N, C-alpha and C positions, 0 to 999 in steps of 0.2 A: 324620598322614597329609595330604598336600597333594592338592588337587583341580585338575585341569587344566581350565581353563575354555574351552581352544581345541579341545575334541573335537568332531568333526564329528557332526552329528545323524544320527539314522538314516534319516530321511525325505528329507534334502536333504544334498548335498556341502558347502554353505555353513557355515562355522563359526559358532557362536553370537556370537562377538565381531563377526564381519563383519555379521550381521543387526542387532545392536545398533547398529552404526555406521550402517547404512542407515536404521534407524528414526530415529536422531538427526538425520541429515542431512534426511530427509523432513519431520520436525517443524519443524527450523529453517527449511526452505524454506517451509513453510506459515506460520510466523510472519513471515517476511520479506514474503511475498505479502499477508498480512492488514495488516501495518503499511504496505506500499505502497498498499494499497486505501484504508486510512484517511487516509493523508496526501493522496492524490489527491482523495479526496471533500472533504477540508478545503480544498484549493485551488480545487476547482470551486465550493465554497460562498463562498469569498472573492471569486473572479472574478464570480460571479452577484450578490453584494451590491454590488461596485463598479459593475457594469454597471446594476444597479438604481438605484443612487444617481445615476448619470450621467443616465439616463433621467428621473429624477424632476426634475432641475434643467435639462434640455434646454430646456423653454419659456422659462426665465429667460435662458439663453444666446441663444436665438433673438430674444427681445425685445431684449435688449441690442444684439445685432448689427443688428437692424432699425432701432433707435433711433440707433446710431452711423452707419448708412449714409445716413440722412436728410440 
């Protein structure tokens, strides 16, 4: 005996296959959003590290520019 998986549910006219597809798509969207958030935070951390490094060596660049200007 075969079972029809595409029977509409009693409480909703949406078929169970459509609900599973919507759940899958929403999960995939959540995963993509989380991955995007993680990669953006990694990029922000990289930019922060570069700017901190530049700020740390800024006095050296200023001293060099002042010395060359003399």
